[in-house]
Structures are given as C-alpha cells and as structure tokens.
C-alpha positions as CSV (number, residue, x, y, z in Angstrom):
1,M,127.2,103.4,88.5
2,E,123.5,104.2,88.6
3,V,121.4,101.9,90.6
4,Q,117.5,102.1,91.2
5,G,115.4,100.8,93.8
6,F,111.9,99.7,94.0
7,C,110.2,98.3,97.1
8,D,106.9,97.4,98.2
9,T,104.5,96.4,101.2
10,S,101.5,94.6,101.4
11,Q,99.5,92.8,104.3
12,R,101.5,89.7,103.8
13,A,104.7,90.3,102.6
14,F,107.5,93.1,101.7
15,E,109.8,93.1,98.9
16,A,113.0,95.3,97.9
17,C,114.6,95.0,94.6
18,I,117.5,96.7,93.6
19,Y,118.5,97.3,89.8
20,L,121.1,98.2,87.5
21,P,120.8,100.4,84.2
22,I,122.8,100.1,81.2
23,K,122.4,102.8,78.4
24,L,123.1,100.7,75.6
25,D,122.4,103.2,73.2
26,F,121.0,107.1,72.7
27,N,117.5,105.6,73.3
28,D,118.1,101.9,74.6
29,Y,118.8,100.5,77.8
30,Y,119.1,97.5,79.3
31,S,118.5,96.2,82.9
32,E,119.3,93.7,84.9
33,L,118.3,92.4,88.6
34,L,121.5,93.3,90.7
35,C,119.8,91.5,93.8
36,S,116.2,91.5,95.7
37,K,114.9,90.6,99.2
38,S,111.2,88.9,100.4
39,R,109.8,88.7,103.9
40,I,106.5,87.9,105.2
41,A,104.8,90.0,107.4
42,P,104.5,89.2,110.6
43,L,101.7,87.2,111.7
44,K,100.4,89.1,114.7
45,T,98.1,92.2,113.0
46,V,100.3,95.9,112.1
47,S,99.2,98.7,110.5
48,L,99.9,99.5,106.9
49,P,102.0,102.3,107.7
50,R,103.8,99.9,109.8
51,L,104.8,98.1,107.8
52,K,105.4,100.6,105.1
53,L,108.3,101.5,108.1
54,S,110.0,98.0,107.1
55,V,110.9,99.2,104.4
56,A,114.3,100.4,105.4
57,L,115.0,97.0,103.8
58,L,115.7,98.7,100.8
59,A,118.0,100.8,102.8
60,R,120.0,97.9,103.5
61,L,119.8,96.6,100.7
62,I,121.3,99.5,99.2
63,N,124.6,99.7,101.8
64,K,125.4,95.7,101.0
65,V,125.6,96.9,97.2
66,R,127.6,100.2,98.3
67,E,130.0,97.7,100.2
68,W,130.2,95.5,97.6
69,N,131.1,98.6,94.9
70,S,133.4,99.7,97.1
71,R,135.8,96.0,97.2
72,N,136.6,97.2,93.4
73,I,135.1,93.2,92.5
74,P,134.7,93.7,88.5
75,T,131.4,92.9,87.6
76,Y,130.0,90.4,84.2
77,L,126.9,90.9,82.9
C-alpha cells in the first residue's frame, strides 16, 4: 500500500492530508482522501518558518495510518 501526504502552512492555519492512490490501469489512477487534519495558527504572532515546523502534524497523521494499517483492518473503497 502506498500513501501520499500533503501539507501546507500559512499565517492563519496549517493542514495535512493523506491520500491513497490506486492504479486502475496502465495510465489510469484513482485517488481517495484517506484522512486530513487542520489547525488554526496561534493568535500570537509566529514566524512562518516556525509555523512550517508545526507541519509535523503530517508525520503524526502518517503514524496514525501506519498504526491503523498494522491492525489488518479490511478497507473498502
């Protein structure tokens, strides 16, 4: 199983998404959003590089998917 993660940060919020791409045919793919998480940036002024470090949210989300997958729960898409 291959999972793909995406994350983005701005001065107002940050978010992370995990997609599950499925190869249907030779050049045909289908992508399903597996999970996502978003948070509002702190009210106190924080530098953009500091906010980008907060995207460790994606790493936590990927660990949750790994934990979920290790339980061998069948998936139906």
